[in-house]
C-alpha positions as CSV (number, residue, x, y, z in Angstrom):
1,M,-46.7,20.1,17.0
2,S,-44.2,18.1,14.9
3,R,-40.6,19.0,15.0
4,H,-40.0,17.5,11.5
5,I,-38.6,20.2,9.3
6,T,-37.7,19.8,5.6
7,G,-37.1,23.4,4.7
8,T,-33.9,25.4,4.0
9,S,-33.1,26.1,7.7
10,S,-32.7,22.3,8.5
11,V,-30.7,21.7,5.3
12,Y,-28.4,24.5,6.4
13,S,-28.1,23.0,9.9
14,I,-27.0,19.6,8.5
15,K,-24.6,21.2,6.1
16,K,-23.2,23.3,8.9
17,Q,-22.4,20.3,11.0
18,L,-20.6,18.7,8.1
19,K,-18.7,21.9,7.4
20,R,-17.5,21.9,11.0
21,V,-15.6,18.7,10.3
22,E,-14.0,20.1,7.3
23,A,-13.1,23.3,9.1
24,Y,-11.4,21.3,11.9
25,F,-9.0,19.8,9.3
26,L,-8.3,23.0,7.4
27,N,-4.9,23.5,9.1
28,K,-4.3,19.9,10.3
29,H,-2.3,18.2,7.6
30,V,0.1,16.2,9.8
31,N,-1.1,13.2,11.8
32,K,0.2,12.9,15.3
33,N,0.6,9.1,15.3
34,K,1.3,6.3,12.9
35,A,-1.2,3.7,14.1
36,E,-3.5,2.1,11.6
37,V,-7.3,1.7,12.0
38,A,-8.9,-1.7,11.6
39,F,-12.6,-1.7,10.9
40,A,-14.2,-4.9,12.2
41,I,-17.4,-5.9,10.5
42,S,-19.5,-9.0,11.5
43,L,-21.8,-9.8,8.6
44,K,-25.0,-11.6,9.3
45,S,-25.7,-14.9,7.6
46,K,-27.8,-15.2,4.5
47,I,-29.9,-17.7,6.4
48,V,-31.2,-15.2,8.9
49,S,-31.4,-12.2,6.6
50,R,-34.7,-11.0,5.2
51,N,-33.2,-10.1,1.9
52,W,-29.6,-11.2,1.1
53,N,-29.4,-8.8,-1.8
54,N,-30.2,-5.9,0.5
55,V,-27.6,-7.1,3.0
56,Q,-25.0,-7.3,0.2
57,S,-26.0,-3.8,-1.1
58,N,-25.8,-2.3,2.4
59,L,-22.3,-3.8,3.0
60,A,-21.1,-2.4,-0.4
61,K,-22.2,1.1,0.6
62,T,-20.6,0.7,4.0
63,L,-17.3,-0.4,2.5
64,R,-17.4,2.4,-0.1
65,S,-17.8,4.9,2.7
66,I,-14.8,3.5,4.5
67,L,-12.7,3.2,1.4
68,N,-13.4,6.8,0.6
69,N,-11.5,8.0,3.6
70,T,-8.9,10.7,3.0
71,D,-6.3,8.9,5.2
72,S,-5.4,5.5,3.7
73,H,-3.9,4.0,6.9
74,F,-6.7,1.6,7.5
75,R,-7.9,-1.9,6.8
76,V,-11.3,-3.6,6.8
77,I,-11.9,-7.1,8.1
78,V,-15.2,-8.7,7.4
79,A,-16.2,-12.0,9.1
80,G,-19.2,-14.0,8.0
81,H,-20.7,-17.3,6.8
82,E,-21.3,-16.6,3.2
83,K,-19.0,-14.4,1.2
84,P,-20.9,-11.5,-0.5
85,D,-20.8,-11.3,-4.3
86,I,-19.8,-7.6,-4.4
87,K,-16.7,-6.0,-5.9
88,E,-15.9,-4.0,-2.7
89,I,-15.1,-7.3,-0.8
90,R,-12.2,-7.8,-3.2
91,H,-10.6,-4.5,-2.6
92,K,-6.9,-4.7,-1.5
93,R,-7.7,-3.1,1.9
94,V,-10.6,-5.5,2.6
95,T,-10.0,-9.0,4.2
96,W,-12.7,-11.7,4.2
97,L,-12.7,-14.2,7.0
98,P,-15.0,-17.2,6.7
99,V,-16.4,-18.6,10.0
100,N,-17.2,-22.3,10.5
101,F,-19.7,-22.1,13.4
102,P,-23.5,-22.4,12.8
103,P,-25.4,-19.1,12.2
104,P,-28.0,-18.1,14.8
105,S,-31.4,-19.8,14.6
106,N,-33.4,-16.6,15.4
107,Q,-33.1,-12.9,16.4
108,K,-32.1,-13.8,20.0
109,G,-28.8,-15.1,18.7
110,F,-27.8,-12.1,16.6
111,S,-25.7,-10.4,19.3
112,R,-23.8,-13.6,20.2
113,D,-23.2,-14.3,16.5
114,K,-21.8,-10.8,16.1
115,M,-19.4,-11.1,19.0
116,R,-18.2,-14.6,17.9
117,K,-17.3,-13.1,14.6
118,R,-15.6,-10.2,16.3
119,K,-13.4,-12.6,18.2
120,V,-12.4,-14.3,15.0
121,I,-11.3,-10.9,13.7
122,G,-9.4,-10.3,16.9
123,E,-7.6,-13.6,16.5
124,Y,-6.7,-12.7,12.9
125,L,-5.2,-9.4,14.0
126,R,-3.2,-11.1,16.7
127,K,-1.7,-13.6,14.2
128,I,-0.7,-10.9,11.7
129,G,1.0,-8.8,14.4
130,F,-1.4,-5.9,14.3
131,S,-1.3,-3.2,16.9
132,G,-3.4,-0.1,16.5
133,Y,-7.0,1.1,16.5
134,F,-9.9,-1.4,16.4
135,M,-13.3,-0.1,15.4
136,P,-16.3,-2.4,15.5
137,F,-18.5,-1.3,12.5
138,D,-22.0,-2.5,11.6
139,S,-22.4,-3.6,8.0
140,D,-25.0,-1.0,7.2
141,D,-23.6,2.2,8.7
142,W,-21.6,4.8,6.9
143,A,-18.2,6.2,7.8
144,H,-17.3,9.9,7.3
145,H,-14.4,10.3,4.9
146,R,-12.4,12.1,7.7
147,L,-12.9,9.4,10.3
148,V,-9.5,7.8,10.0
149,Q,-7.8,11.1,9.6
150,Y,-9.5,12.3,12.8
151,V,-8.4,9.3,14.8
152,R,-4.8,9.6,13.6
153,S,-4.7,13.3,14.3
154,Q,-5.0,12.6,18.0
155,P,-2.3,11.3,20.4
156,T,-1.6,7.6,20.2
157,R,-3.3,5.0,22.4
158,K,-6.4,7.0,23.0
159,N,-9.9,5.5,22.8
160,F,-12.7,7.3,21.2
161,V,-16.5,7.4,21.7
162,I,-18.7,9.2,19.2
163,D,-21.2,11.2,21.1
164,T,-22.7,13.1,18.0
165,G,-23.7,11.4,14.8
166,M,-26.1,11.4,11.9
167,M,-29.2,9.2,11.7
168,I,-31.2,8.2,8.6
169,N,-34.5,6.6,8.1
170,L,-34.6,5.3,4.5
171,V,-38.3,4.6,4.6
172,K,-39.2,8.1,5.6
173,K,-36.3,9.6,3.6
174,E,-35.3,11.7,6.5
175,V,-31.9,12.6,8.0
176,W,-31.1,14.2,11.3
177,L,-28.4,14.9,13.8
178,R,-28.3,13.2,17.1
179,K,-26.3,15.7,19.2
180,K,-25.8,13.6,22.3
181,R,-25.5,9.9,23.3
182,F,-25.2,8.7,19.8
183,Y,-23.2,5.7,21.1
184,I,-26.2,4.5,23.1
185,G,-28.0,3.5,19.9
186,C,-25.4,3.0,17.3
187,G,-22.9,0.1,17.4
188,S,-20.4,1.8,15.1
189,S,-19.5,4.5,17.6
190,A,-16.3,3.6,19.4
191,V,-12.6,3.2,18.5
192,F,-10.3,1.2,20.8
193,Y,-6.5,1.2,20.9
194,F,-5.1,-2.3,21.4
195,A,-1.5,-3.5,21.5
196,N,-1.0,-6.8,19.7
197,K,-1.0,-8.8,23.0
198,D,-4.5,-7.4,23.8
199,F,-6.0,-9.4,21.0
200,P,-7.1,-13.0,21.7
201,L,-4.9,-15.9,20.7
202,T,-8.1,-17.9,19.9
203,P,-11.8,-17.0,19.5
204,E,-12.5,-19.0,22.6
205,T,-14.6,-17.0,25.1
206,N,-12.4,-17.4,28.2
207,N,-9.3,-16.4,26.3
208,A,-10.9,-13.3,24.7
209,E,-12.6,-12.1,27.9
210,K,-9.4,-12.1,30.0
211,K,-7.9,-9.4,27.8
212,P,-8.7,-5.7,27.2
213,F,-10.3,-7.0,24.0
214,H,-13.4,-7.9,26.1
215,L,-14.3,-4.2,25.8
216,V,-15.6,-4.8,22.3
217,L,-17.6,-7.8,23.5
218,K,-19.7,-5.8,25.9
219,A,-22.9,-3.8,25.1
220,H,-21.9,-0.5,23.4
221,P,-24.3,1.7,25.5
222,K,-22.0,1.3,28.5
223,V,-18.7,1.8,26.6
224,I,-17.7,4.9,28.5
225,Q,-18.3,3.2,31.8
226,N,-16.4,0.1,30.7
227,L,-13.4,2.2,29.6
228,R,-13.3,4.1,32.8
229,T,-13.4,0.9,34.8
230,L,-10.2,-0.2,33.1
231,R,-8.7,3.3,33.5
232,R,-8.3,3.6,29.7
233,P,-8.2,7.2,28.4
234,C,-11.3,8.1,26.4
235,K,-12.0,11.1,24.1
236,I,-15.6,12.0,23.6
237,V,-16.1,13.0,19.9
238,K,-18.5,15.7,19.0
239,F,-18.2,15.5,15.3
240,P,-20.7,13.4,13.2
241,L,-18.2,11.0,11.9
242,V,-20.7,8.1,11.5
243,T,-24.2,7.8,10.1
244,W,-26.5,5.2,11.6
245,V,-28.7,3.9,8.7
246,L,-32.2,2.6,9.6
247,G,-35.2,1.5,7.5
248,H,-33.5,-0.7,4.9
249,G,-35.3,-3.8,5.9
250,D,-32.5,-5.8,7.6
251,N,-31.6,-3.7,10.6
252,N,-31.0,-6.0,13.6
253,S,-32.5,-3.3,15.9
254,M,-35.7,-3.4,13.9
255,L,-35.8,-7.2,13.6
256,K,-35.5,-7.3,17.4
257,G,-38.3,-4.8,17.8
258,K,-36.2,-2.1,19.3
259,K,-36.8,0.3,16.4
260,N,-39.4,0.5,13.6
261,N,-39.9,2.3,10.3
262,T,-41.6,5.2,12.0
263,V,-38.5,6.4,13.9
264,S,-37.8,10.0,13.1
265,A,-35.9,13.2,14.2
266,E,-38.9,14.0,16.4
267,D,-38.1,11.0,18.6
268,Y,-34.7,12.4,19.3
269,G,-35.8,16.0,19.8
270,S,-34.0,16.9,16.6
271,K,-34.9,18.6,13.3
272,G,-35.2,16.4,10.3
273,E,-34.4,17.2,6.7
274,K,-35.4,15.5,3.5
275,L,-32.8,12.8,2.6
276,E,-31.4,13.9,-0.8
277,N,-28.9,12.4,-3.2
278,A,-26.3,15.0,-2.2
279,F,-26.2,13.7,1.4
280,F,-26.2,10.1,0.3
281,H,-23.3,10.8,-2.0
282,Y,-21.4,12.7,0.7
283,F,-20.9,9.5,2.6
284,K,-20.3,7.3,-0.4
285,A,-17.4,6.7,-2.7
286,R,-18.3,6.9,-6.4
287,K,-18.7,3.4,-7.9
288,N,-15.6,2.3,-9.6
289,Q,-13.5,4.9,-7.8
290,H,-11.9,2.3,-5.5
291,D,-11.9,-0.8,-7.6
292,A,-9.4,-3.3,-6.4
């Protein structure tokens, strides 16, 4: 028997989860720390994308979701081969970093390409004197508008792992809650605190991997284990502050064969709901609201 539900009860369930986040901040107006959050996005090359227009559109939505955050103490750094022709990339809080190494020749090189770009971002943050939170973020996922506020409402120097998150299949037009182990599947699920000296001086592999920064170069399913190995404090987050978006045609996980367009709430023992414009809008800034 299918566990896919599109009725009122599931809609209420999703809304209830989102209301939990709002309720948490009802009486939390003062942040506990002054650290800034840097979102690090490694953008795939036009050469290896199925549809460059889709890649650009997905990035625009991701950037709008981040730019819509209630707390403005953040920046976004995007590293890639070809600069997207979207207005969001020109926003004052967004920095574009071109890379000069060759793009991957096939899907097997996607992960290495992503990490090389991540190291370029780390080098940039080292050079500008940045110390604070570093969040690797995929170029097609959505950030909750309270994400930055949540991180900065906690004591300084903590690391965060998002255990609960939303999932969407755009082909099936379904949305559901993954209550546990969200970080296992979604790469936009951890926030690390780094002092400036923790970032690499250069993107060279040996230099980057000798520092705590190597935490962001390891596979995200083992992030908790890796943090504990280095004895770095970690807070497990039970709020759905990130939405993992699938089924748009250029997901790396789908191109690698790890996921397909049939993925649904049933696969995660969850209850699905019909993806409606209201939910889509909830995670997106209005167009033109954040023009540079």
